[in-house]
C-alpha angles and dihedrals in degrees: 000000000000115000118211115248114227090199089065095044091244118180112154117216107231103164104115093200092055091045091054092047093052094055091047095057091087138010110271103172112121091356126122112247133201117196117191117203099004091175109183093355100255092138093034089063091055092046091054091052088063090060102236119189090242140345127214118188125194112205121167095191110089094203090053091045090056092048090049089053092049092049101041106020110182096351090092137029111235122207110192099198142103110277092221090062097050128095100215091192090069096055099077144349091234124086112253132233098213124209122182140171089194123207107258094228096059104022097113090042089057095047092044091050092052093050097045092049096050116121115241095256110000118076119197092211132051090206144346124224107190141173121219138171103274093242091055092044089053088056093049095052096037121123125217121279089046128112088229090056114107150111099327091048092054094044094046096049093049098084103002138072107221133203130175109226100189147318117256123210122233090243090071090070137069120240087030111238123219094245139045124252136221132214118222131190119212125191126182115255117236091216126032139160111283112237122171098214120026092201089068087069087060093048097045094045093044092056092047097044098040084087101025094166091056127086119267093244098086100046088041091055089045092055100036104029092244096302099162093183090075092057091048091048090054094039092238120164104214093205090069124094125249092256091061096069118088126229095265093052092056092048090051088049091055091051091050088049090052092048092050092049093047 
């Protein structure tokens, strides 16, 4: 019997109703699938039942990778590596349908990596179906003027349309985590704001949200050297708080930052 490793944030989804619901979210037949963190293969089994063209699974835990091989043999391709060190674009020429019960401790890091590394026009996936700790999911789907709105909300909504599928009780997992989870569906946007260097979204939002309860004036001056004309151009009231600016205003701020820095 495989024991979950707390250091890897392992909580295995065991609820059969939820597993069936996940694989019915989108058409899998004859599609190429990437599953991140398959664990003991509970979801992998259901994915295989939908007759995909091919399945890649990324599992960092060597013990679990061996178990997956013993259970599925050549039905899946197992990549026994750290997801944060993999370039998914090099795995296959097909676009992936991505499933992931992401480790709580690095879930936003994984999502951020995927978004920041996207090519300008070509996505390596057709959709992402991902599990997050509910608190993190609430931040991802949050709209502006909310206390949950922040950096991951702005980054996620830049190139992706986002829809929460459902909340999942902690009792659906083994070992049982202390918190509930949420399942989120991400689909690439056809049109999105053009930014030269995605890392500038991280930088601009980090500076603004480092002091999210403070007024916009201080971080704005830090980024734009007190150039009030930019605030006027974008119709920004610098007495507001970071959570009061919508997605598009932040993307425009990033573009102005890039223009200023040449």
